[in-house]
Backbone as JSON Lines, residues from 0, in Angstrom:
{"i":0,"aa":"M","n":[-10.0,89.26,40.63],"ca":[-10.67,89.81,41.79],"c":[-11.2,91.21,41.52]}
{"i":1,"aa":"E","n":[-10.48,91.95,40.71],"ca":[-10.9,93.32,40.4],"c":[-12.25,93.33,39.68]}
{"i":2,"aa":"N","n":[-12.48,92.38,38.78],"ca":[-13.76,92.31,38.08],"c":[-14.91,92.0,39.04]}
{"i":3,"aa":"L","n":[-14.66,91.09,39.98],"ca":[-15.67,90.77,40.99],"c":[-16.01,92.01,41.81]}
{"i":4,"aa":"Q","n":[-15.01,92.77,42.18],"ca":[-15.24,93.99,42.95],"c":[-16.1,94.98,42.17]}
{"i":5,"aa":"K","n":[-15.86,95.09,40.9],"ca":[-16.65,96.0,40.06],"c":[-18.1,95.54,39.97]}
{"i":6,"aa":"V","n":[-18.3,94.24,39.8],"ca":[-19.67,93.7,39.73],"c":[-20.41,93.94,41.05]}
{"i":7,"aa":"L","n":[-19.74,93.67,42.16],"ca":[-20.35,93.9,43.47],"c":[-20.71,95.37,43.65]}
{"i":8,"aa":"L","n":[-19.84,96.25,43.23],"ca":[-20.09,97.68,43.36],"c":[-21.27,98.11,42.5]}
{"i":9,"aa":"V","n":[-21.36,97.61,41.28],"ca":[-22.48,97.96,40.39],"c":[-23.81,97.49,40.99]}
{"i":10,"aa":"I","n":[-23.84,96.28,41.53],"ca":[-25.07,95.78,42.14],"c":[-25.45,96.61,43.35]}
{"i":11,"aa":"T","n":[-24.47,97.01,44.15],"ca":[-24.74,97.86,45.31],"c":[-25.27,99.22,44.87]}
{"i":12,"aa":"I","n":[-24.74,99.77,43.81],"ca":[-25.21,101.05,43.29],"c":[-26.65,100.94,42.8]}
{"i":13,"aa":"I","n":[-26.97,99.84,42.12],"ca":[-28.34,99.62,41.67],"c":[-29.29,99.58,42.87]}
{"i":14,"aa":"G","n":[-28.87,98.91,43.93],"ca":[-29.67,98.87,45.15],"c":[-29.85,100.26,45.75]}
{"i":15,"aa":"A","n":[-28.79,101.05,45.74],"ca":[-28.88,102.42,46.27],"c":[-29.83,103.27,45.43]}
{"i":16,"aa":"I","n":[-29.79,103.09,44.14],"ca":[-30.7,103.84,43.27],"c":[-32.14,103.43,43.56]}
{"i":17,"aa":"N","n":[-32.38,102.15,43.78],"ca":[-33.73,101.69,44.11],"c":[-34.2,102.35,45.41]}
{"i":18,"aa":"W","n":[-33.34,102.39,46.43],"ca":[-33.73,103.05,47.68],"c":[-33.96,104.53,47.49]}
{"i":19,"aa":"G","n":[-33.2,105.15,46.6],"ca":[-33.44,106.56,46.29],"c":[-34.8,106.77,45.66]}
{"i":20,"aa":"L","n":[-35.18,105.86,44.76],"ca":[-36.5,105.94,44.15],"c":[-37.61,105.75,45.18]}
{"i":21,"aa":"V","n":[-37.38,104.85,46.12],"ca":[-38.37,104.63,47.18],"c":[-38.51,105.88,48.03]}
{"i":22,"aa":"G","n":[-37.38,106.47,48.4],"ca":[-37.41,107.65,49.25],"c":[-37.97,108.88,48.57]}
{"i":23,"aa":"L","n":[-37.64,109.08,47.32],"ca":[-38.07,110.29,46.62],"c":[-39.48,110.19,46.04]}
{"i":24,"aa":"F","n":[-39.8,109.03,45.47],"ca":[-41.05,108.93,44.71],"c":[-41.98,107.82,45.19]}
{"i":25,"aa":"D","n":[-41.61,107.14,46.28],"ca":[-42.38,106.0,46.77],"c":[-42.6,104.97,45.66]}
{"i":26,"aa":"F","n":[-41.53,104.74,44.88],"ca":[-41.56,103.81,43.75],"c":[-40.47,102.77,43.95]}
{"i":27,"aa":"N","n":[-40.85,101.51,44.09],"ca":[-39.91,100.43,44.29],"c":[-39.75,99.68,42.97]}
{"i":28,"aa":"L","n":[-38.62,99.87,42.33],"ca":[-38.37,99.27,41.02],"c":[-38.32,97.75,41.09]}
{"i":29,"aa":"V","n":[-37.72,97.21,42.14],"ca":[-37.63,95.75,42.27],"c":[-39.03,95.15,42.38]}
{"i":30,"aa":"S","n":[-39.88,95.74,43.21],"ca":[-41.25,95.24,43.35],"c":[-42.03,95.39,42.06]}
{"i":31,"aa":"T","n":[-41.79,96.47,41.35],"ca":[-42.49,96.68,40.09],"c":[-42.1,95.63,39.05]}
{"i":32,"aa":"L","n":[-40.82,95.32,38.99],"ca":[-40.34,94.37,37.98],"c":[-40.61,92.91,38.35]}
{"i":33,"aa":"F","n":[-40.49,92.57,39.64],"ca":[-40.52,91.16,40.03],"c":[-41.66,90.82,40.97]}
{"i":34,"aa":"G","n":[-42.48,91.78,41.33],"ca":[-43.62,91.53,42.22],"c":[-43.26,91.81,43.67]}
{"i":35,"aa":"E","n":[-44.25,92.27,44.4],"ca":[-44.01,92.61,45.8],"c":[-44.08,91.36,46.67]}
{"i":36,"aa":"G","n":[-43.01,91.12,47.42],"ca":[-42.97,90.0,48.34],"c":[-42.76,88.64,47.69]}
{"i":37,"aa":"T","n":[-42.45,88.6,46.4],"ca":[-42.21,87.32,45.75],"c":[-40.84,86.78,46.14]}
{"i":38,"aa":"M","n":[-40.66,85.5,45.94],"ca":[-39.39,84.88,46.27],"c":[-38.25,85.5,45.45]}
{"i":39,"aa":"L","n":[-38.51,85.8,44.19],"ca":[-37.48,86.4,43.35],"c":[-37.07,87.79,43.86]}
{"i":40,"aa":"S","n":[-38.03,88.61,44.24],"ca":[-37.68,89.93,44.76],"c":[-36.91,89.82,46.07]}
{"i":41,"aa":"R","n":[-37.26,88.85,46.9],"ca":[-36.53,88.65,48.16],"c":[-35.1,88.2,47.89]}
{"i":42,"aa":"I","n":[-34.91,87.34,46.9],"ca":[-33.57,86.9,46.53],"c":[-32.74,88.09,46.05]}
{"i":43,"aa":"I","n":[-33.36,88.96,45.28],"ca":[-32.65,90.15,44.78],"c":[-32.25,91.05,45.94]}
{"i":44,"aa":"Y","n":[-33.15,91.27,46.9],"ca":[-32.81,92.09,48.06],"c":[-31.66,91.49,48.85]}
{"i":45,"aa":"V","n":[-31.67,90.17,49.04],"ca":[-30.6,89.51,49.78],"c":[-29.29,89.61,49.01]}
{"i":46,"aa":"A","n":[-29.34,89.44,47.69],"ca":[-28.12,89.55,46.87],"c":[-27.54,90.96,46.97]}
{"i":47,"aa":"I","n":[-28.37,91.97,46.93],"ca":[-27.89,93.35,47.04],"c":[-27.28,93.58,48.42]}
{"i":48,"aa":"A","n":[-27.91,93.06,49.46],"ca":[-27.37,93.2,50.81],"c":[-26.01,92.52,50.94]}
{"i":49,"aa":"L","n":[-25.88,91.32,50.39],"ca":[-24.6,90.6,50.43],"c":[-23.51,91.37,49.68]}
{"i":50,"aa":"C","n":[-23.87,91.94,48.54],"ca":[-22.91,92.75,47.79],"c":[-22.45,93.95,48.62]}
{"i":51,"aa":"G","n":[-23.38,94.58,49.31],"ca":[-23.02,95.7,50.17],"c":[-22.07,95.27,51.28]}
{"i":52,"aa":"L","n":[-22.33,94.12,51.89],"ca":[-21.44,93.63,52.94],"c":[-20.05,93.3,52.4]}
{"i":53,"aa":"F","n":[-19.99,92.69,51.23],"ca":[-18.7,92.42,50.62],"c":[-17.95,93.72,50.31]}
{"i":54,"aa":"N","n":[-18.69,94.74,49.9],"ca":[-18.06,96.04,49.62],"c":[-17.48,96.65,50.89]}
{"i":55,"aa":"I","n":[-18.12,96.44,52.02],"ca":[-17.55,96.92,53.29],"c":[-16.21,96.24,53.53]}
{"i":56,"aa":"G","n":[-16.17,94.93,53.31],"ca":[-14.91,94.2,53.48],"c":[-13.83,94.69,52.53]}
{"i":57,"aa":"I","n":[-14.2,94.96,51.3],"ca":[-13.22,95.46,50.32],"c":[-12.72,96.83,50.75]}
{"i":58,"aa":"L","n":[-13.62,97.68,51.25],"ca":[-13.24,99.01,51.7],"c":[-12.27,98.93,52.87]}
{"i":59,"aa":"L","n":[-12.56,98.08,53.85],"ca":[-11.68,97.93,55.0],"c":[-10.32,97.38,54.58]}
{"i":60,"aa":"E","n":[-10.33,96.43,53.66],"ca":[-9.08,95.88,53.14],"c":[-8.26,96.97,52.46]}
{"i":61,"aa":"H","n":[-8.94,97.84,51.73],"ca":[-8.27,98.95,51.05],"c":[-7.62,99.89,52.06]}
{"i":62,"aa":"F","n":[-8.33,100.19,53.14],"ca":[-7.77,101.07,54.17],"c":[-6.57,100.42,54.85]}
{"i":63,"aa":"D","n":[-6.64,99.12,55.09],"ca":[-5.52,98.42,55.72],"c":[-4.29,98.43,54.83]}
{"i":64,"aa":"S","n":[-4.47,98.29,53.54],"ca":[-3.32,98.28,52.63],"c":[-2.69,99.66,52.51]}
{"i":65,"aa":"K","n":[-3.43,100.72,52.75],"ca":[-2.86,102.06,52.69],"c":[-2.01,102.38,53.9]}
{"i":66,"aa":"K","n":[-2.23,101.68,55.02],"ca":[-1.43,101.9,56.22],"c":[0.0,101.46,56.0]}
{"i":67,"aa":"D","n":[0.2,100.41,55.22],"ca":[1.54,99.84,55.02],"c":[2.41,100.68,54.17]}
């Protein structure tokens, strides 16, 4: 499970870096690499979003385990 958590975190970080590039330089790395609005780029965005949601669950689980 620990390896899965690390993979999810890395993918979420990559997504955050992409949003940083969009905000700072108006440069979307995903669109540049895979095309704007293509099915592949949409799949990548959904995968990054799912990883972020899983990370929220992992974070909440971590907080719950610290209470005990």
